[in-house]
C-alpha positions as CSV (number, residue, x, y, z in Angstrom):
1,M,187.2,119.2,45.4
2,I,186.2,122.7,44.5
3,D,182.6,123.4,43.3
4,E,182.3,125.7,40.3
5,A,180.0,128.6,40.7
6,P,177.2,129.1,38.2
7,A,177.7,132.0,35.8
8,P,175.7,135.1,36.9
9,P,172.9,136.3,34.6
10,A,174.0,138.4,31.7
11,G,174.2,142.0,32.7
12,A,174.1,141.2,36.4
13,A,177.0,141.7,38.6
14,A,177.4,139.9,41.9
15,V,178.0,142.0,45.0
16,A,181.0,140.0,45.9
17,T,182.4,136.5,45.7
18,V,182.0,134.3,48.8
19,I,184.0,131.1,49.4
20,V,182.2,128.5,51.4
21,A,184.6,126.0,53.0
22,D,183.0,123.1,54.8
23,D,183.5,119.3,54.6
24,D,179.7,118.8,55.0
25,A,178.1,118.7,51.5
26,A,174.7,119.5,52.8
27,I,175.9,122.7,54.6
28,R,177.8,123.8,51.5
29,T,174.6,123.4,49.4
30,V,172.3,125.2,51.8
31,V,174.7,128.1,52.4
32,R,175.4,128.4,48.6
33,R,171.7,128.7,47.8
34,A,171.1,131.2,50.6
35,L,174.0,133.5,49.5
36,T,173.3,133.1,45.8
37,R,169.7,134.3,46.5
38,S,171.2,137.3,48.2
39,G,173.1,138.2,45.1
40,Y,176.6,136.8,45.8
41,A,178.8,134.7,43.6
42,V,179.7,131.6,45.6
43,R,182.6,129.1,45.3
44,A,182.6,126.1,47.6
45,T,185.3,123.6,48.7
46,E,185.4,120.7,51.1
47,S,189.0,121.0,52.3
48,A,191.6,123.3,53.7
49,A,193.8,122.7,50.7
50,G,191.0,123.7,48.3
51,L,190.4,126.9,50.3
52,A,194.1,127.7,50.1
53,R,194.1,127.1,46.3
54,L,191.2,129.4,45.8
55,L,192.8,132.2,47.8
56,D,196.1,131.7,46.0
57,D,194.3,132.2,42.8
58,G,192.9,135.5,44.0
59,V,189.3,134.2,44.4
60,G,187.0,135.5,47.1
61,D,186.2,138.6,49.0
62,V,184.7,136.8,52.0
63,V,185.3,133.4,53.3
64,V,182.8,131.3,55.3
65,S,184.9,128.6,56.8
66,D,184.4,125.6,59.1
67,V,187.2,124.8,61.7
68,M,187.7,121.1,61.3
69,F,188.6,119.7,57.8
70,P,189.9,116.2,57.0
71,D,193.2,117.7,55.9
72,G,193.7,120.4,58.6
73,N,192.4,122.9,61.1
74,G,190.9,126.0,59.8
75,L,191.8,128.1,62.8
76,D,195.5,127.0,62.7
77,A,195.7,128.1,59.0
78,L,193.7,131.3,59.4
79,P,196.5,133.8,60.3
80,A,198.6,132.6,57.3
81,L,195.6,132.9,55.0
82,I,194.9,136.5,56.1
83,A,198.6,137.4,55.9
84,R,198.6,136.3,52.2
85,R,195.3,138.2,51.5
86,P,195.2,141.4,53.6
87,G,191.7,142.7,53.8
88,L,190.1,139.3,53.4
89,K,187.1,138.9,55.7
90,V,186.7,135.4,57.2
91,I,183.6,134.3,59.0
92,V,184.3,131.2,61.1
93,V,181.5,128.7,61.7
94,S,182.0,125.8,64.0
95,A,180.2,123.0,65.9
96,Q,183.0,123.3,68.6
97,N,180.9,126.1,70.1
98,T,183.0,126.9,73.2
99,L,184.5,130.1,74.4
100,S,187.9,128.8,73.4
101,T,186.8,128.5,69.7
102,A,185.2,132.0,69.7
103,V,188.3,133.7,71.3
104,R,190.7,131.8,69.1
105,A,188.8,132.8,65.9
106,T,188.8,136.4,66.9
107,E,192.4,136.5,67.9
108,A,193.4,134.7,64.7
109,G,191.8,137.5,62.7
110,A,188.3,136.3,61.9
111,F,185.8,139.0,61.0
112,D,183.0,137.1,62.8
113,Y,182.2,133.8,64.5
114,L,179.0,131.8,64.3
115,P,178.3,128.6,66.3
116,K,176.6,125.7,64.5
117,P,173.8,125.3,64.0
118,F,173.5,128.9,62.7
119,D,170.6,130.8,61.3
120,L,170.9,131.5,57.6
121,D,169.6,135.0,57.9
122,E,172.3,135.7,60.6
123,L,175.0,134.3,58.3
124,T,173.7,136.4,55.4
125,R,173.8,139.5,57.6
126,A,177.4,138.7,58.7
127,V,178.5,138.3,55.0
128,A,176.8,141.6,54.2
129,S,178.7,143.3,57.0
130,A,182.0,141.7,55.9
131,V,181.4,142.9,52.3
132,A,180.6,146.4,53.5
133,A,183.6,146.7,55.9
134,N,186.4,148.8,54.5
135,A,189.0,148.3,57.2
136,A,191.5,145.5,56.5
137,A,191.4,142.6,58.9
138,V,194.4,142.6,61.3
139,A,196.0,139.2,61.9
140,A,196.9,139.3,65.6
141,P,199.4,136.8,67.0
142,E,197.5,133.8,68.4
143,P,198.0,133.3,72.1
144,Q,198.1,129.7,73.3
145,F,194.9,129.0,75.0
146,G,194.1,125.6,76.3
147,D,190.6,124.1,76.5
148,D,190.4,124.6,80.3
149,L,188.8,128.0,80.1
150,P,186.7,129.2,83.0
151,L,183.3,129.3,81.3
152,I,181.2,126.3,80.5
153,G,178.0,125.9,78.4
154,R,176.9,125.4,74.8
155,S,173.4,126.9,75.1
156,P,172.4,129.7,72.7
157,A,172.5,132.1,75.6
158,M,176.1,131.3,76.4
159,Q,177.1,131.3,72.7
160,E,176.1,135.0,72.6
161,V,178.2,135.6,75.7
162,Y,181.2,133.9,74.1
163,R,180.8,136.0,70.9
164,T,180.7,139.3,72.9
165,I,183.7,138.3,75.0
166,A,185.7,137.3,71.8
167,R,185.0,140.7,70.3
168,V,186.0,142.8,73.3
169,V,189.1,140.7,74.3
170,P,191.5,142.3,71.9
171,T,190.3,145.8,72.8
172,T,190.6,148.0,75.9
173,L,187.0,149.1,75.8
174,T,185.1,149.5,79.1
175,V,182.7,146.6,79.7
176,M,179.6,146.5,81.9
177,I,178.7,143.0,83.0
178,L,175.0,142.7,84.0
179,G,173.5,139.7,85.7
180,E,172.0,138.2,88.8
181,S,174.2,137.2,91.8
182,G,175.9,134.0,91.2
183,T,176.0,134.1,87.4
184,G,179.8,134.4,87.2
185,K,180.4,138.1,86.6
186,E,183.9,138.1,88.1
187,L,184.7,134.9,86.2
188,V,183.8,136.7,82.9
189,A,185.8,139.7,83.9
190,R,188.8,137.5,84.6
191,A,188.4,135.8,81.3
192,I,188.4,139.1,79.4
193,H,191.6,140.1,81.2
194,D,193.4,136.8,81.0
195,L,192.7,136.4,77.3
196,G,193.4,140.1,76.4
197,P,196.5,142.2,75.7
198,R,196.8,143.2,79.4
199,R,197.0,139.7,80.7
200,A,200.6,140.1,81.9
201,A,199.6,142.9,84.2
202,P,197.5,142.7,87.4
203,F,193.8,141.9,87.6
204,V,192.5,143.8,90.7
205,A,188.9,143.2,91.9
206,V,187.1,145.4,94.4
207,N,183.6,144.9,95.7
208,M,181.8,148.2,96.3
209,A,179.2,146.6,98.6
210,A,181.9,145.3,100.9
211,I,183.7,148.5,101.6
212,P,182.5,151.1,104.2
213,R,181.2,154.1,102.4
214,E,183.7,156.5,104.1
215,L,186.7,154.3,102.9
216,I,185.8,153.8,99.3
217,E,187.8,156.7,97.9
218,S,190.8,155.7,99.9
219,E,190.4,152.1,98.7
220,L,190.2,153.2,95.1
221,F,192.8,156.0,94.9
222,G,195.0,155.4,98.0
223,H,195.8,157.8,100.7
224,E,198.8,159.7,102.1
225,R,200.0,159.5,105.7
226,G,197.9,161.6,108.0
227,A,195.1,162.0,105.5
228,F,192.6,160.9,108.1
229,T,192.5,159.4,111.6
230,G,194.3,156.1,111.5
231,A,196.2,156.8,108.3
232,A,199.6,156.0,109.8
233,A,201.4,155.4,106.5
234,R,200.9,155.9,102.8
235,A,198.7,153.3,101.1
236,S,198.3,152.6,97.4
237,G,194.8,152.4,96.0
238,R,193.3,149.9,93.6
239,F,193.9,152.1,90.6
240,E,197.7,152.1,91.4
241,Q,197.7,148.4,92.1
242,A,196.0,147.6,88.8
243,E,198.4,149.8,86.8
244,G,198.7,148.5,83.2
245,G,196.1,145.9,83.9
246,T,192.4,145.6,84.6
247,L,190.4,147.0,87.5
248,F,187.1,145.1,88.2
249,L,184.5,147.2,90.0
250,D,182.0,144.7,91.3
251,E,178.6,145.8,92.6
252,I,179.0,149.3,91.1
253,G,175.4,150.2,91.9
254,D,176.4,150.3,95.6
255,M,179.0,153.0,95.1
256,P,178.1,156.3,97.0
257,L,177.4,159.4,94.9
258,D,180.5,161.3,96.1
259,A,182.8,158.4,95.1
260,Q,180.9,158.2,91.8
261,T,181.8,161.8,91.1
262,R,185.5,161.1,91.6
263,L,185.4,157.9,89.5
264,L,183.8,159.8,86.7
265,R,186.5,162.5,86.8
266,V,189.2,159.7,86.5
267,L,187.4,158.1,83.6
268,Q,187.1,161.5,81.8
269,S,190.6,162.8,82.4
270,G,192.6,159.7,83.2
271,D,194.1,161.5,86.3
272,Y,193.6,161.1,90.0
273,T,195.1,162.1,93.3
274,A,195.4,160.0,96.5
275,V,193.2,161.1,99.5
276,G,195.2,163.8,101.3
277,G,197.7,164.0,98.5
278,A,198.6,166.7,95.9
279,R,200.6,164.6,93.3
280,V,198.6,163.9,90.2
281,Q,198.8,160.3,89.0
282,R,198.0,158.9,85.6
283,A,195.6,155.9,85.5
284,D,196.5,153.3,82.9
285,V,193.8,150.6,83.6
286,R,191.0,148.9,81.8
287,I,187.7,149.2,83.7
288,I,185.3,146.4,83.9
289,A,182.2,147.1,86.0
290,A,179.5,144.7,87.2
291,T,176.1,144.9,88.9
292,N,173.1,142.8,89.7
293,Q,170.9,145.9,90.0
294,D,168.9,147.9,87.4
295,L,171.1,151.0,87.1
296,R,168.3,152.8,85.2
297,R,166.1,152.5,88.2
298,L,168.9,153.8,90.4
299,I,169.4,156.8,88.1
300,D,165.6,157.6,88.2
301,A,165.9,157.3,92.0
302,G,168.8,159.7,92.1
303,R,171.2,157.1,93.4
304,F,173.4,156.7,90.4
305,R,174.9,159.3,88.1
306,E,173.6,159.0,84.5
307,D,176.9,160.4,83.0
308,L,178.9,157.7,84.9
309,Y,176.5,155.1,83.6
310,Y,177.2,156.1,80.0
311,R,181.0,156.1,80.7
312,L,180.8,152.5,82.1
313,N,178.2,151.0,79.8
314,V,180.4,151.2,76.6
315,V,180.0,147.4,76.0
316,P,177.1,145.9,77.9
317,L,177.5,142.1,78.5
318,R,174.4,140.4,80.0
319,L,174.9,137.1,81.7
320,P,171.9,134.7,81.5
321,P,170.6,133.2,84.8
322,L,171.1,129.5,85.1
323,R,167.4,128.8,84.8
324,A,167.6,130.3,81.3
325,R,170.2,127.8,80.1
326,A,169.0,124.6,81.8
327,D,170.7,122.4,79.2
328,D,174.1,123.6,80.5
329,V,173.4,122.5,84.1
330,P,174.5,118.9,83.7
331,A,177.9,119.9,82.2
332,L,178.4,122.5,84.9
333,A,177.6,119.9,87.6
334,R,180.1,117.4,86.2
335,H,182.7,120.2,86.1
336,F,182.1,121.1,89.8
337,L,182.2,117.4,90.8
338,D,185.5,117.0,88.9
339,R,186.9,120.1,90.6
340,A,185.8,118.8,94.0
341,A,187.6,115.5,93.3
342,A,190.7,117.4,92.2
343,E,190.6,119.2,95.6
344,G,190.6,116.0,97.5
345,L,186.9,115.2,98.0
346,P,185.5,111.8,96.9
347,R,184.9,111.4,93.2
348,K,181.1,111.2,92.5
349,V,178.9,111.1,89.4
350,L,175.2,111.9,88.9
351,D,172.8,109.2,87.7
352,D,170.2,110.0,85.0
353,A,167.4,110.8,87.5
354,A,169.6,113.2,89.4
355,T,170.6,114.9,86.2
356,D,166.9,115.4,85.3
357,A,166.3,116.8,88.8
358,I,169.1,119.4,88.6
359,R,168.0,120.4,85.1
360,G,164.5,121.1,86.3
361,H,165.5,123.2,89.4
362,A,165.1,127.0,89.1
363,W,168.5,127.8,90.7
364,P,167.7,131.1,92.3
365,G,171.4,131.2,93.4
366,N,172.5,130.5,89.9
367,V,175.9,128.9,89.2
368,R,177.2,129.6,92.7
369,E,174.3,127.6,94.2
370,L,175.0,124.7,91.9
371,E,178.7,124.7,92.7
372,N,178.0,124.7,96.4
373,L,175.5,121.9,96.1
374,M,177.9,119.7,94.1
375,R,180.6,120.2,96.7
376,R,178.3,119.4,99.5
377,L,177.0,116.2,97.8
378,A,180.5,115.1,96.9
379,A,181.5,115.4,100.6
380,L,178.3,113.8,102.1
381,T,176.8,111.3,99.7
382,R,177.6,107.7,100.4
383,G,178.8,105.6,97.4
384,D,180.1,106.8,94.1
385,T,176.8,107.8,92.6
386,I,174.5,110.7,93.5
387,G,170.9,109.8,92.9
388,A,167.7,111.8,92.6
389,A,166.8,111.3,96.3
390,A,169.9,113.3,97.3
391,I,168.9,116.1,95.0
392,V,165.3,116.1,96.3
393,D,166.5,116.2,99.9
394,A,168.9,119.0,99.2
395,L,166.7,121.2,97.0
396,D,163.2,120.1,97.9
397,V,162.4,119.7,94.2
398,V,159.7,117.5,92.7
399,V,161.1,114.8,90.4
400,A,158.5,113.3,88.0
401,P,158.8,109.5,87.3
402,S,160.7,108.8,84.1
403,S,157.6,107.2,82.6
404,A,155.4,110.2,83.3
405,V,153.5,111.7,80.4
406,I,150.8,114.3,80.2
407,G,147.7,112.7,81.6
408,D,144.9,113.1,84.1
409,T,145.8,115.5,86.9
410,N,143.7,117.0,89.5
411,A,143.5,120.7,88.7
412,G,143.3,121.7,92.3
413,D,146.3,119.6,93.3
414,L,148.3,121.1,90.4
415,A,147.4,124.6,91.3
416,D,148.4,124.0,94.9
417,A,151.7,122.5,93.8
418,V,152.4,125.4,91.5
419,E,151.6,127.9,94.2
420,H,153.8,126.2,96.7
421,Y,156.7,126.0,94.2
422,L,156.3,129.6,93.1
423,A,156.4,130.8,96.7
424,S,159.7,129.1,97.1
425,Y,161.0,130.2,93.7
426,L,160.1,133.9,94.0
427,G,161.1,134.0,97.7
428,G,164.6,132.6,96.8
429,F,165.5,135.9,95.2
430,G,165.3,137.8,98.4
431,A,166.2,141.5,98.1
432,E,167.7,141.0,94.7
433,L,164.3,140.3,92.9
434,P,163.2,143.2,90.8
435,P,159.9,144.7,91.9
436,D,158.3,143.7,88.6
437,G,158.7,141.2,85.8
438,W,157.4,138.2,87.6
439,Y,154.7,137.4,85.1
440,D,157.0,136.9,82.1
441,R,159.6,135.2,84.2
442,V,157.2,132.6,85.6
443,L,155.5,132.0,82.3
444,A,158.9,131.3,80.7
445,E,159.9,128.8,83.5
446,I,156.5,126.9,83.3
447,E,156.4,126.9,79.5
448,R,159.7,125.1,79.0
449,P,158.9,121.9,81.0
450,L,155.4,121.9,79.4
451,L,156.9,121.9,76.0
452,R,159.3,119.1,77.0
453,L,156.5,117.0,78.4
454,S,154.3,117.4,75.3
455,L,157.1,116.3,73.1
456,A,157.9,113.4,75.4
457,A,154.2,112.3,75.3
458,T,154.2,112.3,71.5
459,G,157.6,110.9,70.9
460,G,158.8,114.2,69.5
461,N,156.0,114.6,66.9
462,Q,155.5,118.3,66.7
463,I,152.1,118.1,65.0
464,R,150.7,115.8,67.7
465,A,152.4,117.9,70.4
466,A,150.9,121.1,69.1
467,R,147.4,119.4,69.0
468,L,147.9,118.2,72.6
469,L,148.8,121.7,73.7
470,G,146.0,123.3,71.7
471,I,148.3,125.6,69.7
472,N,149.3,126.0,66.1
473,R,152.4,124.0,65.0
474,N,154.1,127.1,63.9
475,T,153.5,128.6,67.3
476,L,155.1,125.5,68.8
477,R,158.1,125.7,66.6
478,K,158.6,129.4,67.5
479,K,158.3,128.6,71.2
480,L,160.9,125.7,70.9
481,L,163.2,128.1,69.1
482,D,162.7,130.8,71.8
483,H,163.6,128.4,74.5
484,G,166.6,127.0,72.6
485,M,164.9,123.5,72.4
486,D,165.2,120.9,69.7
487,A,162.2,119.1,68.4
488,S,163.7,115.9,69.7
489,A,163.9,117.3,73.3
490,G,161.2,114.9,74.5
491,R,162.2,111.7,72.6
492,G,163.4,108.8,74.6
């Protein structure tokens, strides 16, 4: 079925015609109204066949399309549709909000990708960008990616990461990955390489913090025989080893200034010479850098070159800490338990109380800490099920009873408990904790469980929860949105 668009007012001209293809009638109606208010003519269809008919008839400047239809897969059909209509801008929306979907949409030629549920203002902005774009969309051949991709999580924070990865994968732009230790920076770098046009060439990783300062230039650019004491033979550097592929420079903030100067020269000219050598070599590598440090602070302290920072920070990609995507923790834990079982450890599952416990932990060591814990529990826990007691013993976390609601609590006891927990939480960062920013960080961590408990105490009733907290309902709704929480977060 194809919905007919209402005729525009006399004398008025729509900016463009947008086709909305989704098998959900409610979504079609809401999106149609939003786009019509923005001045677009809208045609809507519930099927892949209806979308194809509209495009064959020459209708549509922009398409907003779901992935799954009763009669086909929108991503599978996308390259052919764009081939028939060069210049057509397709915005893919999907409830299958995984990295695989985001990457496949981009590789298939989509102009943009939005995970469901999406914000109508964001969709309207994407349509406006598509209408304004003059360059024709290029339909790239779709590589065969399976669902076993290395990144896990459906939280809003991870959706933004997926979208950025999907946009940089087809390019050779330099990427700067920012994030705390243990958030998976090398995993993201490998994903960008493995899904990109250089995937057939080497991926070479080098950790700047693990190399003696006097050997960094030799490590990167290689050396000739006799270049220094102990150089008994010629050795290739990481640039040469990564030829045609990707060079991942981890912990770039620990690079000495003299090596930074040489790296900048290579990025500017594309040429380098081995230590002790005279032959100029051409570098054909994609650079991905990563750091858990604030490079701006290092620049102010004179420890990092500002011009190198701008060369590396072409596309910044910030990875959220695990505590900022608590709803992803159970899925990650299950993944690590499955991986441990595949490697020969006993197969284990988490019970509901254990799942609540890991979701509430701050995870100062991020994903790496969670993985190590799951492997340890898989090896040492008796029986097939991991309970809350094992989590409490391993992490020293406090697990509230499942029947607990907001009630009478001794304020002194609560203050003591919070102080004890914060001492552990803040101390867990060690030398990696920035010297400021604790206030906002701690408030964000305390606010989320408080919101969850208030909703639990009121059965998900936002009006009562707002009254219980002593705040306005609109304030509550904004806080829930800021934390990526649904109003039903406390139900059950």
